[in-house]
C-alpha positions in Angstrom: -57.8 -82.4 1.7 -56.4 -85.9 0.6 -58.0 -87.8 4.0 -61.5 -86.1 2.5 -61.1 -87.3 -1.0 -60.1 -90.7 0.1 -63.2 -91.0 2.5 -65.2 -89.7 -0.5 -64.0 -92.4 -2.8 -64.6 -95.0 -0.2 -67.9 -94.0 0.6 -69.3 -93.8 -3.0 -67.6 -97.3 -3.5 -69.7 -98.6 -0.6 -72.9 -96.9 -2.1 -72.0 -98.7 -5.6 -71.5 -102.2 -4.1 -74.6 -101.8 -1.9 -76.7 -100.8 -4.5 -75.7 -103.4 -7.1 -76.4 -106.0 -4.4 -79.7 -104.7 -3.9 -80.4 -104.3 -7.7 -79.7 -108.1 -8.2 -81.8 -109.2 -5.3 -84.7 -106.8 -6.0 -85.1 -107.8 -9.7 -85.0 -111.3 -9.2 -87.2 -111.2 -6.2 -89.6 -109.0 -8.0 -90.0 -111.6 -11.0 -90.4 -114.3 -8.5 -93.0 -112.5 -6.4 -94.8 -110.9 -9.6 -94.4 -107.6 -7.6 -94.0 -104.4 -9.6 -93.1 -102.7 -6.5 -90.2 -105.0 -5.7 -89.2 -105.3 -9.4 -89.2 -101.4 -9.6 -87.0 -101.3 -6.1 -84.4 -103.5 -7.9 -84.4 -101.4 -11.1 -84.1 -98.3 -9.0 -81.2 -99.9 -7.4 -79.5 -100.9 -10.7 -79.8 -97.3 -12.1 -78.4 -96.3 -8.7 -75.3 -98.4 -9.5 -74.7 -96.5 -12.6 -75.4 -93.3 -11.1 -73.1 -94.0 -8.1 -70.2 -94.9 -10.7 -70.9 -91.9 -12.5 -70.4 -89.8 -9.2 -67.3 -91.9 -8.4 -65.8 -91.2 -12.0 -66.6 -87.4 -11.6 -65.2 -87.1 -8.0 -62.0 -88.9 -9.1 -62.0 -86.5 -12.3 -62.4 -83.3 -10.1 -59.2 -84.5 -7.8 -57.0 -83.9 -10.8 -55.5 -80.5 -11.0 -56.1 -78.7 -14.4 -55.7 -74.9 -13.9 -55.3 -74.5 -17.5 -58.5 -75.8 -18.7 -60.4 -74.9 -15.3 -58.9 -71.8 -13.9 -61.3 -71.6 -11.3 -61.6 -75.2 -10.5 -64.0 -78.1 -11.5 -66.4 -77.7 -8.6 -69.2 -76.7 -10.9 -69.1 -80.2 -12.4 -70.6 -81.4 -8.9 -74.0 -79.7 -9.3 -74.1 -80.4 -13.0 -73.6 -84.3 -12.2 -76.3 -84.0 -9.4 -78.7 -82.8 -12.0 -78.1 -85.8 -14.4 -78.3 -88.1 -11.4 -81.7 -86.7 -10.4 -83.0 -86.5 -13.7 -82.4 -90.1 -14.4 -84.2 -90.8 -11.1 -87.3 -88.6 -12.1 -87.6 -90.2 -15.5 -87.8 -93.8 -13.8 -90.4 -92.4 -11.3 -92.6 -91.2 -14.0 -92.3 -94.6 -15.8 -93.3 -96.3 -12.6 -96.3 -94.2 -12.3 -97.6 -94.6 -15.7 -96.9 -98.7 -15.3 -98.7 -98.6 -11.8 -101.9 -96.6 -13.6 -102.1 -99.0 -16.1 -101.9 -102.0 -13.8 -104.9 -100.6 -11.8 -107.0 -99.9 -15.0 -106.2 -103.5 -15.9 -107.4 -104.9 -12.9 -104.4 -105.0 -10.7 -101.4 -107.7 -10.1 -101.6 -110.9 -8.2 -98.5 -111.2 -6.1 -96.7 -113.6 -3.7 -97.0 -112.1 -0.3 -94.7 -114.4 1.6 -91.8 -113.6 -1.0 -92.8 -109.9 -0.9 -92.8 -109.5 2.7 -89.4 -111.3 3.5 -87.9 -109.3 0.5 -89.2 -105.8 1.8 -88.1 -106.5 5.5 -84.3 -107.4 4.5 -84.4 -104.3 2.0 -85.6 -102.0 4.7 -82.8 -102.8 7.0 -80.2 -103.0 4.4 -80.9 -99.6 2.9 -81.2 -98.0 6.3 -77.8 -99.1 7.4 -76.2 -97.8 4.2 -78.1 -94.6 4.5 -77.1 -94.1 8.2 -73.2 -94.5 7.2 -73.4 -92.2 4.2 -75.9 -89.5 6.2 -73.2 -89.4 9.0 -70.3 -88.0 6.4 -72.6 -86.2 4.2 -71.1 -82.9 4.5 -67.9 -84.5 2.9 -69.2 -83.5 -0.4 -72.5 -82.8 -2.3 -71.6 -86.4 -4.1 -71.9 -88.0 -0.6 -75.1 -85.8 0.2 -76.8 -86.9 -3.0 -75.9 -90.5 -2.3 -77.5 -90.4 1.2 -80.6 -88.9 -0.2 -80.8 -91.7 -2.8 -80.5 -94.1 -0.1 -83.0 -92.6 2.3 -85.2 -92.7 -0.8 -84.5 -96.4 -1.3 -85.3 -96.9 2.7 -88.5 -95.0 2.5 -89.4 -97.1 -0.6 -88.6 -100.4 1.1 -90.3 -99.4 4.4 -93.7 -98.4 2.3 -93.5 -101.5 0.6 -93.1 -103.6 3.8 -96.1 -101.6 5.2 -98.0 -102.3 2.2 -97.5 -106.0 1.9 -98.3 -106.2 5.8 -101.6 -104.6 5.1 -102.2 -106.8 2.2 -101.7 -109.8 4.4 -104.2 -108.7 6.9 -106.7 -107.9 4.2 -106.1 -111.6 2.7 -107.6 -112.9 6.0 -110.8 -110.7 5.4 -113.7 -110.7 3.1 -111.9 -108.0 1.1 -109.3 -110.3 -0.2 -110.5 -109.2 -3.9 -108.5 -105.9 -3.5 -105.2 -107.4 -2.9 -104.2 -107.3 -6.7 -104.6 -103.5 -6.5 -102.2 -103.3 -3.5 -99.0 -103.3 -5.2 -99.8 -100.7 -8.0 -101.2 -98.4 -5.2 -98.0 -98.6 -3.4 -96.1 -97.5 -6.3 -98.3 -94.6 -6.7 -98.3 -93.5 -3.0 -94.5 -93.8 -2.9 -93.8 -92.1 -6.3 -95.9 -89.1 -4.6 -93.0 -88.8 -2.2 -90.2 -89.6 -4.8 -91.0 -87.1 -7.3 -90.8 -84.3 -4.9 -87.1 -85.1 -4.0 -85.4 -85.1 -7.3 -87.3 -81.9 -8.1 -86.1 -80.1 -5.0 -82.5 -81.3 -5.4 -82.4 -80.4 -9.0 -83.4 -76.9 -8.3 -80.6 -76.4 -5.9 -78.0 -77.8 -8.2 -79.5 -75.6 -11.0 -79.0 -72.4 -8.4 -75.1 -73.4 -8.1 -74.7 -74.0 -11.9 -76.4 -70.5 -12.5 -74.2 -68.9 -9.9 -76.8 -67.8 -7.6 -76.8 -67.0 -4.0 -76.3 -69.9 -1.6 -78.3 -70.7 1.7 -79.3 -67.7 3.8 -77.2 -68.8 6.7 -74.2 -68.7 4.5 -75.0 -65.2 3.3 -75.9 -64.1 6.8 -72.5 -65.4 8.2 -70.4 -63.6 5.7 -72.4 -60.5 5.7 -71.9 -60.1 9.4 -68.1 -60.8 9.1 -67.9 -58.2 6.4 -70.1 -55.5 8.2 -67.7 -55.8 11.4 -64.6 -55.3 9.3 -66.3 -52.5 7.6 -67.2 -50.8 10.8 -64.0 -51.6 12.7 -61.6 -50.1 10.0 -63.9 -47.2 9.1 -64.5 -48.4 5.5 -67.0 -46.3 3.8 -68.7 -49.1 1.8 -68.3 -53.1 1.1 -69.9 -54.7 -1.8 -70.4 -58.4 -1.3 -71.0 -61.4 -3.7 -71.3 -64.9 -2.7 -71.9 -68.1 -4.5 -71.5 -71.7 -4.2 -70.4 -74.9 -6.5 -70.1 -78.1 -5.2 -68.2 -77.9 -2.0 -66.6 -74.3 -3.0 -67.7 -71.3 -1.5 -66.7 -68.3 -3.9 -66.5 -65.0 -1.9 -65.9 -61.6 -3.4 -65.5 -58.3 -1.1 -65.0 -55.1 -2.6 -64.1 -52.5 0.1 -64.6 -48.8 -1.0 -62.1 -46.7 1.2 -62.0 -43.1 2.0 -59.8 -40.7 3.7 -60.8 -41.8 7.2 -60.4 -45.5 6.4 -57.8 -47.1 8.7 -56.3 -49.2 5.5 -53.1 -47.5 4.5 -50.8 -50.3 3.2 -50.7 -53.7 1.5 -50.0 -55.1 4.5 -53.0 -53.7 6.3 -55.3 -55.2 3.3 -53.4 -58.8 3.9 -54.5 -58.4 7.4 -58.1 -57.8 6.7 -57.9 -60.8 4.4 -56.7 -63.0 6.9 -59.1 -61.9 9.5 -62.1 -62.7 7.1 -60.6 -66.2 6.3 -60.4 -66.8 10.1 -63.8 -65.8 10.9 -65.5 -67.9 8.2 -63.6 -71.0 9.1 -67.0 -72.2 10.5 -68.5 -72.4 7.1 -67.0 -76.1 6.4 -66.4 -75.3 2.6 -63.3 -74.9 0.6 -63.5 -71.2 -0.1 -62.2 -69.1 -3.1 -61.6 -65.7 -1.5 -61.3 -62.3 -3.4 -60.9 -59.3 -1.4 -60.3 -56.1 -3.1 -59.8 -52.5 -1.8 -60.4 -49.1 -4.0 -61.0 -45.5 -3.4 -63.4 -45.3 -6.6 -66.6 -47.2 -6.5 -66.3 -47.7 -10.0 -63.7 -50.5 -9.8 -65.9 -52.3 -7.1 -66.7 -55.4 -9.0 -68.6 -53.5 -11.6 -69.0 -55.1 -15.3 -67.0 -53.2 -17.7 -68.4 -53.1 -21.3 
């Protein structure tokens, strides 16, 4: 666990430093080349710095044990921070779209293609390298997955900028050179079409965790198979399974309803089943909060009492 937390902090620190570097270069280069696309890339990276620092601080806060105030752990803070992160990115995307539309309606924007091409090439390579590093470790935590997605978006943005400026460079050598001022704002609109999708999809996932909804199908299927096998082997009358996920924590609650034919007679038998469930769900690479209860009366099988 300590190694995982140390790796998480190291990767988040890398993301912060990388984003700060690209932010400074992008903003300065965007102003020098008069490119809204590059300037947006720099501003996006700057906001990424703030969001990455927020993720780093949140990750550090979550490592500090506080069972009195957080008896079920702090894992729900992870999807909450991810919602904050993607909300900021979504707002930035909307602002970029509005600015691009205004630029098109006002006749486009002249840009320095030489500066723009050099920046977009450097940015694409640099962002891709950071993305690859983070993506290889994305299962460490939801924070790292969000950072990897953020750098993936930045890589695609930079690649789209590079392609757009290459096209603009070719157009400048033709009779259609009058359209070059529209290339920059059009690229913003095209890239934002993808960018708007990613924050919305990730926010929906995070909201599902905050609302304690069921996790991904493959998780449910895995735990259901384990539960059904236990139920059949020990001749248990019925099992009631509830699963939810918050950050890197998987909450599993199983209520077994026993009858006279059930092979479970002692507390030792119950603990044996708990151990079996724990072993058979190890392939799910999450921390697990496992609650397994046994009753002869279905009334007490996880029912809400009012």
